[in-house]
C-alpha positions as CSV (number, residue, x, y, z in Angstrom):
1,M,-0.2,0.1,0.0
2,R,2.9,2.2,0.7
3,D,4.0,1.9,-3.2
4,F,0.5,2.8,-4.1
5,G,0.1,5.8,-1.9
6,A,3.3,6.9,-3.5
7,G,2.1,6.8,-7.2
8,L,-0.8,8.5,-5.9
9,R,1.5,11.2,-4.6
10,F,3.4,11.2,-8.1
11,L,-0.1,12.1,-9.9
12,F,-0.8,15.0,-7.2
13,S,3.1,16.0,-7.6
14,G,2.7,16.3,-11.4
15,Q,-0.3,18.3,-11.3
16,R,1.3,20.8,-8.5
17,W,4.3,21.2,-10.9
18,V,2.7,22.5,-13.8
19,A,0.5,24.6,-11.3
20,R,4.1,26.4,-10.5
21,H,4.9,26.5,-14.0
22,G,1.8,28.0,-15.7
23,R,3.1,28.6,-19.3
24,W,4.2,25.1,-19.3
25,W,0.5,24.0,-18.5
26,G,-1.0,26.2,-20.9
27,F,1.6,24.5,-23.4
28,G,0.7,21.2,-22.4
29,M,-3.1,21.9,-23.0
30,I,-2.6,22.6,-26.7
31,P,-2.8,18.9,-27.8
32,A,-5.6,17.9,-25.8
33,L,-7.6,20.8,-27.0
34,I,-6.9,19.7,-30.6
35,A,-7.5,16.4,-30.2
36,L,-10.9,17.2,-28.4
37,V,-12.0,19.4,-31.1
38,G,-11.3,16.7,-33.2
39,Y,-13.3,14.0,-31.4
40,V,-16.2,16.4,-30.5
41,A,-16.7,16.9,-34.5
42,A,-16.7,13.3,-35.1
43,L,-19.0,12.4,-32.6
44,V,-21.4,15.1,-33.7
45,V,-21.3,14.0,-37.5
46,L,-21.6,10.3,-35.8
47,V,-24.8,11.5,-34.0
48,V,-26.4,13.6,-37.4
49,Y,-25.6,10.6,-39.6
50,A,-26.5,7.8,-37.4
51,G,-29.8,6.9,-38.7
52,D,-28.4,6.7,-42.3
53,L,-25.7,4.6,-41.1
54,A,-28.2,2.3,-39.4
55,E,-30.3,2.3,-42.5
56,W,-27.3,1.4,-44.7
57,A,-26.3,-1.4,-42.2
58,T,-29.7,-3.2,-42.2
59,P,-30.8,-3.6,-46.0
60,F,-32.7,-6.9,-44.7
61,A,-35.1,-4.9,-42.9
62,D,-36.6,-2.7,-45.8
63,G,-39.6,-5.3,-46.6
64,W,-40.4,-5.5,-42.6
65,S,-43.3,-3.7,-41.3
66,E,-42.5,0.1,-40.2
67,L,-42.8,-0.6,-36.6
68,W,-40.0,-3.5,-36.4
69,R,-37.9,-1.8,-38.6
70,D,-37.8,1.6,-37.2
71,V,-36.9,-0.2,-34.0
72,V,-34.3,-2.1,-35.2
73,R,-32.8,0.8,-36.8
74,T,-32.7,3.1,-33.7
75,V,-31.2,0.0,-31.7
76,V,-28.4,0.0,-34.3
77,A,-28.0,4.0,-34.3
78,V,-27.5,3.9,-30.7
79,V,-25.2,1.2,-30.7
80,A,-23.1,3.0,-33.4
81,V,-23.1,6.1,-31.4
82,G,-22.3,4.2,-27.9
83,A,-19.6,2.2,-29.6
84,G,-18.1,5.7,-31.1
85,G,-18.1,7.1,-27.6
86,L,-16.2,4.1,-26.1
87,L,-13.8,4.2,-28.8
88,A,-13.3,7.9,-28.4
89,M,-12.5,7.2,-24.6
90,L,-10.2,4.3,-25.6
91,T,-8.2,6.4,-27.8
92,F,-8.4,9.8,-26.8
93,T,-5.2,9.6,-24.9
94,M,-3.2,7.6,-27.5
95,A,-4.4,10.4,-30.1
96,T,-3.7,13.0,-27.5
97,L,-0.1,11.9,-26.6
98,L,0.5,10.9,-30.8
99,I,-0.6,14.8,-31.5
100,G,1.3,16.3,-28.2
101,E,4.7,14.1,-29.0
102,P,6.9,17.2,-29.7
103,F,4.9,19.1,-26.9
104,Y,4.9,16.4,-24.0
105,E,8.7,15.7,-24.7
106,S,9.5,19.2,-24.2
107,L,7.2,18.9,-21.1
108,S,8.9,16.0,-20.1
109,A,12.4,17.6,-20.6
110,K,11.6,20.6,-18.7
111,V,10.3,18.7,-15.6
112,E,13.7,16.2,-15.6
113,E,15.9,19.9,-15.6
114,T,14.1,21.0,-12.9
115,E,14.2,17.9,-11.0
116,G,18.2,17.4,-11.5
117,G,18.6,16.8,-15.1
118,G,17.8,13.9,-17.1
119,P,19.0,11.8,-20.2
120,P,19.8,13.9,-23.4
121,E,17.3,13.8,-26.1
122,L,17.0,11.3,-28.4
123,D,18.6,12.3,-31.9
124,L,15.8,11.4,-34.5
125,P,14.2,12.8,-37.1
126,L,10.5,14.0,-36.1
127,W,8.7,11.6,-38.4
128,R,10.8,8.8,-36.8
129,E,9.6,9.7,-33.1
130,L,6.3,10.2,-34.6
131,W,6.5,6.5,-36.0
132,V,7.6,4.9,-32.9
133,A,5.1,6.4,-30.8
134,A,2.2,5.4,-33.0
135,R,3.3,1.8,-33.3
136,D,3.8,1.7,-29.3
137,S,0.6,3.3,-29.0
138,L,-1.0,0.8,-31.0
139,A,0.6,-2.1,-29.7
140,V,-0.7,-0.7,-25.8
141,L,-4.0,-0.2,-27.4
142,L,-4.5,-3.7,-28.8
143,R,-3.4,-5.2,-25.3
144,A,-5.8,-3.0,-23.6
145,A,-8.8,-3.9,-25.9
146,A,-7.9,-7.7,-25.3
147,F,-8.3,-7.2,-21.6
148,G,-11.3,-4.9,-22.4
149,I,-13.2,-7.7,-24.0
150,V,-12.5,-10.3,-21.8
151,L,-13.7,-7.9,-18.9
152,F,-16.9,-7.0,-20.7
153,L,-17.8,-10.3,-21.3
154,C,-17.1,-11.2,-17.4
155,G,-19.6,-8.1,-16.7
156,F,-22.3,-10.8,-17.3
157,I,-21.4,-13.0,-14.4
158,P,-23.9,-12.2,-11.7
159,V,-22.4,-10.3,-8.6
160,V,-18.8,-10.5,-9.7
161,G,-19.7,-8.8,-13.0
162,Q,-21.4,-5.8,-11.1
163,T,-18.5,-5.6,-8.2
164,V,-15.0,-7.0,-9.1
165,I,-15.0,-6.7,-12.7
166,P,-15.4,-2.8,-12.7
167,V,-12.5,-2.5,-10.2
168,L,-10.4,-5.0,-12.3
169,A,-11.4,-2.7,-15.2
170,V,-10.0,0.5,-13.7
171,C,-7.1,-1.3,-12.8
172,V,-6.2,-2.6,-16.4
173,S,-7.0,1.0,-17.7
174,G,-4.8,2.5,-15.2
175,F,-2.0,0.4,-15.8
176,Y,-2.1,1.1,-20.0
177,L,-2.3,4.5,-19.2
178,T,0.7,4.9,-17.0
179,V,2.3,2.5,-19.7
180,E,1.6,5.5,-22.3
181,L,2.3,8.3,-20.3
182,T,6.1,7.2,-19.0
183,G,6.7,6.0,-22.6
184,T,8.8,9.3,-23.4
185,P,11.0,9.5,-20.2
186,L,11.6,5.6,-20.0
187,Q,12.2,5.7,-24.3
188,K,15.0,8.2,-23.3
189,R,16.7,6.1,-20.9
190,G,17.1,3.7,-23.7
191,L,14.4,1.0,-22.6
192,S,12.2,-0.7,-25.4
193,Q,8.5,-1.2,-24.8
194,K,8.8,-4.9,-23.6
195,E,11.4,-3.6,-20.8
196,R,9.1,-0.7,-20.0
197,L,6.2,-3.0,-19.3
198,R,8.3,-5.3,-17.4
199,L,9.6,-2.6,-15.4
200,L,6.3,-0.9,-14.7
201,R,5.3,-4.6,-13.8
202,S,7.9,-5.0,-11.3
203,R,6.4,-1.7,-9.3
204,L,2.9,-2.6,-9.8
205,S,1.6,-0.8,-6.7
206,M,3.2,2.0,-7.7
207,T,1.9,2.0,-11.1
208,L,-1.6,1.3,-10.1
209,G,-1.6,4.3,-7.9
210,F,-0.7,6.3,-10.4
211,G,-2.8,5.2,-13.3
212,T,-6.0,4.1,-11.2
213,G,-6.1,7.7,-9.7
214,L,-5.6,9.0,-13.2
215,T,-8.2,7.0,-14.9
216,L,-10.9,8.2,-12.3
217,L,-9.7,11.6,-12.6
218,F,-10.3,11.3,-16.5
219,L,-13.7,10.3,-15.8
220,V,-14.9,13.7,-14.7
221,P,-16.1,15.7,-18.1
222,G,-13.5,18.2,-18.9
223,L,-10.8,17.2,-16.7
224,T,-8.9,15.1,-19.2
225,V,-7.8,18.4,-21.0
226,L,-7.1,20.3,-17.8
227,A,-5.1,17.3,-15.9
228,M,-3.4,16.1,-19.2
229,P,0.2,18.5,-18.7
230,G,-0.1,17.3,-15.1
231,A,-0.4,14.0,-16.0
232,V,2.6,13.9,-18.3
233,A,4.8,15.8,-15.6
234,G,3.7,13.2,-13.0
235,A,4.4,10.4,-15.4
236,T,8.1,11.8,-15.4
237,L,8.3,11.9,-12.3
238,L,7.3,8.2,-11.7
239,A,9.8,7.4,-14.6
240,R,12.5,9.0,-12.5
241,E,11.7,6.9,-9.2
242,V,11.2,3.6,-11.1
243,S,14.4,4.1,-13.5
244,P,17.0,6.4,-11.9
245,Y,19.3,8.5,-14.0
246,E,22.8,9.9,-13.1
247,V,23.6,13.0,-14.6
248,A,27.1,12.9,-15.9
249,G,29.8,14.8,-13.9
250,A,27.2,14.8,-10.8
251,D,30.0,13.3,-8.7
252,E,32.7,16.1,-9.6
253,D,29.9,19.1,-9.3
254,G,28.8,17.7,-5.7
255,D,29.9,15.9,-2.6
256,G,31.6,12.9,-4.2
257,D,34.7,11.3,-3.2
258,G,37.0,13.6,-4.5
259,G,36.4,16.6,-2.6
260,D,36.3,16.9,1.4
261,G,34.7,20.6,1.4
262,E,31.2,21.7,1.0
263,D,31.5,22.5,-2.5
264,G,33.6,19.6,-3.5
265,E,37.0,21.6,-3.6
266,Q,40.1,20.2,-3.2
267,P,41.8,21.5,0.2
268,N,45.2,23.8,-0.3
269,P,48.1,22.1,1.1
270,Y,49.6,25.5,1.4
271,Q,47.2,26.9,4.3
272,Q,49.3,25.7,6.9
273,G,51.7,28.7,6.4
274,P,54.2,30.2,4.4
275,Y,57.1,28.3,5.5
276,P,56.9,24.3,5.7
277,Y,59.8,23.9,8.2
278,Q,58.7,22.8,11.5
279,G,60.8,25.2,13.2
280,G,59.1,28.2,11.7
281,N,60.9,31.0,10.1
282,P,64.5,31.0,11.0
283,Y,64.7,34.8,10.1
284,Q,61.7,35.9,12.3
285,G,64.1,35.3,15.6
286,G,67.0,36.9,17.1
287,N,70.6,36.8,15.8
288,P,71.5,33.0,15.2
289,H,75.0,33.6,16.7
290,Q,74.7,32.7,20.4
291,G,77.6,35.1,21.4
292,G,75.6,38.1,19.9
293,N,76.6,40.7,17.6
294,P,80.6,41.0,17.3
295,Y,80.2,44.2,15.8
296,A,77.9,45.9,18.6
297,V,81.3,47.3,20.0
298,D,83.6,49.7,18.4
299,P,86.8,47.6,17.6
300,Q,89.0,50.4,17.6
301,V,90.6,50.4,21.0
302,G,91.6,54.1,22.3
């Protein structure tokens, strides 16, 4: 439970980070707003033409009585709109991350910088980064869809389908949402998707703490857009925890083994005094001749 709570703290830490850096919060909302406009437009078109779509999909009902024909086509239209809404929910995050790849990569790098530094940027052309992001996102979507189908069918089991299955669905959604959001910082650490999945499974409680909290947050209308920048920031903080990165030269600049002072400076061996002799400066005492100065008395005898 401690790791689960730590995952939740990373979620809220990410939201606090963007609240302290308002410019980056607005910057990170741009991809989500673009995706939201596109999805709303697509759903509006689907609703407007749902009747025509149902008529096209049910040519076998043309010869039926008007009542049954209208009932069947109304059901098909409702199912089509519902399926479109469900598909939008499943793919919105993926589409937002794909659209916002350059935005969120910059946001993640800024979080790394403010938290002590992170790995350098990948030297890849933009089209290559988009292709890798799309490929990995599609693989995650297919995995999540496979679990979704199984959980949907299990939802018809009495009692279990109304109690246990919804909890499992939130956990599965949260896990794969975390996989998506941590993709950029973990990929910069040289981890392939299989390695990222293995790493997050090894810290499953922390991953679920972050992901389930974010999934429940995204269920609130409108919060998906507002919370997305903080989710990216929090996922970067989570990635720093599960896969720490040591900045090159940190030992030389900090309290490493090479320095004894507070700033890592080498001690000055010449600070003991200007003369290395144990007896001090031989020229600071009196006359070295024990018999005194032979010229202190006038040598001429009267």
